[in-house]
C-alpha positions as CSV (number, residue, x, y, z in Angstrom):
1,X,101.8,75.3,96.3
2,X,103.1,79.0,96.3
3,X,102.6,80.5,99.5
4,X,100.8,83.5,97.8
5,X,98.6,81.3,95.8
6,X,98.0,79.2,99.2
7,X,96.8,82.4,100.9
8,X,94.7,83.5,97.7
9,X,93.1,80.1,97.8
10,X,92.6,79.0,101.1
11,X,93.5,81.8,103.7
12,X,91.3,84.3,102.6
13,X,87.8,83.5,104.9
14,X,89.6,81.6,107.6
15,X,92.9,80.0,108.9
16,X,93.2,76.7,107.7
17,X,96.2,75.9,109.7
18,X,94.7,73.9,112.5
19,X,97.7,74.5,115.3
20,X,100.9,75.4,115.4
21,X,102.2,71.8,116.1
22,X,100.9,70.7,112.5
23,X,103.6,72.8,110.8
24,X,106.9,72.6,109.7
25,X,108.6,76.3,108.7
26,X,111.9,78.2,109.0
27,X,112.6,79.7,112.3
28,X,114.6,82.6,110.7
29,X,111.8,83.9,108.7
30,X,109.3,83.4,111.5
31,X,111.5,85.7,113.7
32,X,111.8,88.4,110.9
33,X,108.0,88.3,110.5
34,X,106.3,91.6,111.9
35,X,105.0,91.3,115.3
36,X,101.7,92.9,114.7
37,X,100.2,89.3,115.3
38,X,101.3,89.5,118.8
39,X,98.8,92.2,119.6
40,X,96.0,89.9,118.6
41,X,93.8,87.6,121.0
42,X,92.2,85.3,119.0
43,X,93.4,85.7,115.1
44,X,97.2,86.7,115.5
45,X,98.2,83.3,114.2
46,X,96.0,83.5,111.0
47,X,98.3,86.8,110.4
48,X,101.3,84.8,111.3
49,X,100.7,81.9,109.0
50,X,99.7,84.6,106.1
51,X,102.8,86.4,106.7
52,X,104.9,83.2,106.7
53,X,103.3,81.9,103.5
54,X,104.6,85.1,101.6
55,X,107.9,83.7,101.9
56,X,108.0,80.2,100.5
57,X,105.9,77.5,99.4
58,X,103.2,75.5,101.4
59,X,102.3,71.5,101.4
60,X,99.3,70.6,102.7
61,X,98.6,67.0,103.5
62,X,95.2,65.8,104.7
63,X,96.8,62.7,106.7
64,X,96.1,62.7,110.4
65,X,99.3,63.1,112.1
66,X,98.8,65.1,115.4
67,X,95.9,65.8,117.6
68,X,94.2,69.1,118.8
69,X,92.3,69.1,121.9
70,X,89.6,71.7,122.9
71,X,89.0,73.0,126.1
72,X,85.3,73.3,127.8
73,X,86.0,77.1,128.3
74,X,85.7,78.2,124.6
75,X,88.4,81.2,124.2
76,X,86.9,81.4,120.5
77,X,83.0,81.6,121.3
78,X,83.9,84.2,124.0
79,X,86.1,86.5,121.8
80,X,83.2,86.3,118.8
81,X,80.7,87.4,121.4
82,X,82.9,90.3,122.6
83,X,83.5,91.6,119.0
84,X,87.2,90.9,119.2
85,X,87.1,88.3,116.5
86,X,85.4,90.5,114.0
87,X,87.9,93.2,114.9
88,X,90.9,91.5,114.5
89,X,89.3,90.0,111.2
90,X,89.1,93.3,109.8
91,X,92.8,93.8,110.3
92,X,93.7,90.4,108.4
93,X,90.9,91.5,105.7
94,X,92.7,94.9,105.4
95,X,95.9,93.4,105.2
96,X,95.0,91.1,102.6
97,X,93.4,93.7,100.4
98,X,96.6,95.8,100.7
99,X,98.6,92.9,100.0
100,X,96.3,92.0,96.6
101,X,95.0,88.7,97.8
102,X,91.4,90.0,97.7
103,X,90.5,90.9,93.8
104,X,86.4,91.3,94.7
105,X,86.6,93.3,97.7
106,X,82.8,94.3,97.8
107,X,82.0,90.8,97.4
108,X,84.2,89.5,100.3
109,X,83.4,92.4,102.4
110,X,79.6,91.9,101.9
111,X,80.2,88.3,102.9
112,X,82.0,88.8,106.1
113,X,79.3,91.6,106.9
114,X,76.5,89.2,106.6
115,X,78.2,86.9,108.7
116,X,78.6,89.2,111.3
117,X,75.2,90.9,110.9
118,X,74.1,87.3,112.0
119,X,76.5,86.6,114.8
120,X,75.8,86.7,118.8
121,X,77.3,89.5,120.7
122,X,77.3,90.1,124.3
123,X,75.7,93.4,124.0
124,X,73.9,96.0,121.4
125,X,77.0,98.3,121.8
126,X,79.3,95.6,120.6
127,X,77.0,94.4,117.8
128,X,76.9,98.5,116.5
129,X,80.9,98.5,117.0
130,X,81.5,95.4,114.8
131,X,78.7,96.8,111.9
132,X,80.1,99.8,112.0
133,X,83.5,98.8,111.5
134,X,82.5,96.5,108.6
135,X,80.3,99.1,107.4
136,X,81.0,102.6,107.8
137,X,78.1,104.2,105.7
138,X,75.3,101.4,106.5
139,X,75.2,100.8,102.8
140,X,76.0,97.2,102.8
141,X,73.5,96.6,105.8
142,X,70.8,98.3,103.7
143,X,71.7,96.0,100.6
144,X,71.5,92.8,102.8
145,X,68.2,93.9,104.4
146,X,66.9,94.8,101.0
147,X,68.0,91.2,99.4
148,X,66.6,89.3,102.6
149,X,63.1,91.1,101.8
150,X,63.3,90.1,98.1
151,X,64.0,86.8,99.2
152,X,61.2,86.3,101.4
153,X,58.8,87.8,99.3
154,X,59.8,85.7,96.4
155,X,59.2,82.7,98.9
156,X,56.1,83.9,100.0
157,X,54.8,84.3,96.1
158,X,56.0,80.8,95.3
159,X,53.9,79.6,98.2
160,X,50.7,81.0,97.4
């Protein structure tokens, strides 16, 4: 599949590349990739693979050919609670928008905002920082809130 099509289809909402040992790629292209991904703590690989995919084709096999081990100390969960994942996701989101991979920006942003509204954070300060990043003027949070009230009201009326 063309790499740009793969990005648009599979890499918009998350990184589908499980680990680097599951990928064969061109070293010269990798060395030429912008090093912004190296500044990230948790999502740098997602940005790296997006930039790699822009330079060629992608072949994806569902055949299990390597093993991936999870550690007891889950860095992904910790970075999520600290808001780091949301901040880095916004950097990748903006990259995808600026490069034309996300067409319906409002819908995608609202889905991300809805996800981050319901996420667990280590403090209210982190929660506010994340939500302000994803929804600068608060309109998205208001629309989601009103939509939830409408859903709950319809459920209530249905059960009467």
